[in-house]
N, C-alpha and C positions, 0 to 999 in steps of 0.2 A: 313491530316489537320483536325483539330477539327471543328465540326459544332457548330452552335449557341446552338442547343439543347443539345449537349454533354457538352458544357461549362456550360450551365444553370443547367443541371443535376448534374454536379460535384460541382458547387457552392451550390446547394440545399443540397447535401449530406454533404458537409463541415459544413454548417450552422446547420444541424440536429445534426451532431457530436458535434459541439461546444455547442449547447444547452443541449445535453445529458450529456456532461462532466460537464457543469455548474450545472446541476441538481444534479449530483453525488457529486460534491464538496459541494453544499449546504446541501445535506443529511449528509455528513461527518461532516460538521460544526454543524448541528443540533444535531447529536449524541454526539459530544464533549460538546456542551452546556448542553445537558441533563445530561451527566455524571458529568460535573462540578457542576451543580445545585444539583444533588443528593449528591455529595461529600461535598458541602458546607452546605447543610441542615443537613447531618449527623454530620459534624464537629461542627456545632453550637449546635446541641442537645447534643452531647458528651461533649462539653465544659461546657455546663450548668450543666450536671450531675456530671462532674469531679470537677467543682467548688464547688458544694454542698458537694461532698465527702471530698474535701480538707478543707472546712469550719468545717466539723465535726471531723477532726483529733484532738486527745487529747494529743499525745506525739510524740517524734521523731521516735520511732520504728514504730508506726502506719503510720507515714508519709513515711518512707522508704518502707514499705510493699505496701502502696497505689501506690507509684511511680513505683515500679516493676510491679504491675498489670496493670498499665496504658500504659506502653511502649510496651508490647507484642502485643496487638490489633492494635496499631499504625503501627507497622512494617508490619503486615498482610494487613492492609487497604491500605497502600502505595503500597505494592506489587500488590494487586488486582486492584487498580486504574491504576497503570502503565501497567498492562496486558490489561485492557480494552482500555486504550488510544492507546496502540500499535496496538490492534486489529482494532480499528477504522481507524487509519492511514494506516494500512496494507490493509484493505478492500478498502479504497478509492484509495490508490495507485494502487491496482490491477485493478480497473476499468479503471484508466488512462492508465496503461500498456496495457491492452487488447485493448483499443481504439487505442493506438499507433501502436500496432502490426497489427490490422485490417487495419488501414490506410496505413501502410507500405506494407502490402501484396497487397492491392488494387492498390497502386501506382506502385508496381513492376509488377503486372499483366498488367496494362495499358501501362507501358513503354515497356514491352515485346511485346505486341500487336502492338504498334507503330513501334518498331524495325522490327517486322515481316513484317509489311506493307512496310516499307522502303526497307527491304531486297528483297522483291518480285519485287520492282520497280528499283532495283539497275542495273546499266549498265552491259552489258556482260563483263566477265573477272574479275569482282570484287568478285567472289565467295570465293576465299581464304580470302579476307579481311572480308567478311561477316561471314565466318566460325570462323575466329579468334575473331571477335567482339562478336559473340554468345558465344564462349567458355569463353571469359573473363567475360561476363555478368553472365553466369552460375556459374563461379567460385566465382564471387563477391556475387552473391545471396546465394550460399552455405556458404560462409564465414559469411555473415550477419545472416543466420539461426543459425550457430554455436555460434555466439556471443550472439544472443538472448536466445538460450538454456542455455548457460553458465551463463548469467545474471539471468535467471529464476531459475536455480538450486542454484546459490549463494543466491538469495533472499529467496528461500524456506528453505535452510539450516540455514540461519540466523534466520528466523522466528522460525524454529524448536528449535534452540539453545536457543533463548530468551524464548520460551515457557517452555523448560526444566529447564532453570535457574530460571524462576519465580516459577515453581512447587517446585523445590528444596528449594528455599528461603522460601516459605510458609510452606514446610513440616518440615524443620529443627527446627523452633521454636516450632512447635507442638510436636515434639518428645522430647524436653527438659522438657515439662510439666510433663511427666511420671515419 
């Protein structure tokens, strides 16, 4: 049976976790707002300079050349923006994942401690049932660990692939300039 102190300690830990995750979420939002402000500021400045360049065009050939030079940096900037946005989301998601894993491990540990306490106080003759339950719980715990590892590997592989794609996307236009 849980004591009042144990319940209070668990509630305190949950509240601390909640506030910690809330803080991480706000940090992620702040980073996204900063990124968007930088992108907006750069876009406005570039729009002003591009407008000046367009106003100074004297013929169609010059307009086509200007248009070609304006498109290349745009693709690179969109790629860089996407990478930074993905990094922010990935970092924030990793914090939430870590907190979930920690909470899961803590709950599993507490449940096993409770089960051990119940098993010690089980009536005589129930040892086979206790052994079967312990085996089932260990199997379930192992399966959960494997699922968590698989999800983590899939996430890491996806992040790696996106990073590689972003690098390739920004490298290809640069190689066309040569």
